N, C-alpha and C positions, 0 to 999 in steps of 0.2 A: 387557549390562545390561538388567534386565526393568524394565518399568513396569507397574503393574496398573490397569486401567479399573475405576472403582467403579460401584456401582449408580447413581450420577448422572452417569455418562458423564464422570468427571473422570480425568485422569491427574496423577501426581505425577512430576515430572522427577526422574531420579536426582541426587544431590548433585554427583557429577563433572561432569554435564552442566550443571545449573543454575548451579554455580559459575562457569562460563565465559561466563554470560550475567548477572552479577549486577546489571547496569545496565539490564537490559531488563525491562519488564512486560508488553508485549503480542507475541505471535506471530500471523503470518500462517498460517493452517493450511490445507493442500492435500493431496488425495490423489494420489500420484505412484507409479506401477509398482507397485501393489499394497501400498503404503505410506502413511505419514503423513509429510509434510514440514513442519516448522515453521521458519518464516522471521522473525528478528527485526524488529520494527516499532518506529519511533519515532514516537509521537504529537506532532505539532506543532499549537498552536493555529491556527484557521483564519485569523486576521488575519495571522499571519506568512506562511502560505502565499500568500494573496492579495497581499500586498505584494510577495513575491518574484516571483510571477507577473507583476504590473504591472510591476516593474521590468525584468524579462526582456523583456516585450513593448515597453516603451519604448526598451531597447537596441537590440531587432531593427527598429525603426521601424515597429510595428505600430499602426494608427490605428483609432479606433472602427468607421468603417465597412467597414474590412478584414474584420471577422469575418462580417458579413452577406454579404459577396460571397464569402467562402470557403465559407459554408453553401450558397449557392446553388450554386457551383462544384461541391461535393462531391454535391449531390443531383441535378444535371443528369442527365436521362434515367432517373431511376428512379421518377418520378412518372406 
């Protein structure tokens, strides 16, 4: 299958390919092995992501002070 790049650097995906990703609006674009790799991405509202992160941190027992100590530990010897 061929896709042509337009003068505005846009590509149109062939119908056969686009049809397999009909529920996807965004793709992460990367250069890989002399080619282009498109990876489907689902955009999630920031509040949903933050809530999920906070829930996971609570489940893991991470407390507010832990973050500062973790950053200090990660930066040790680098200053």
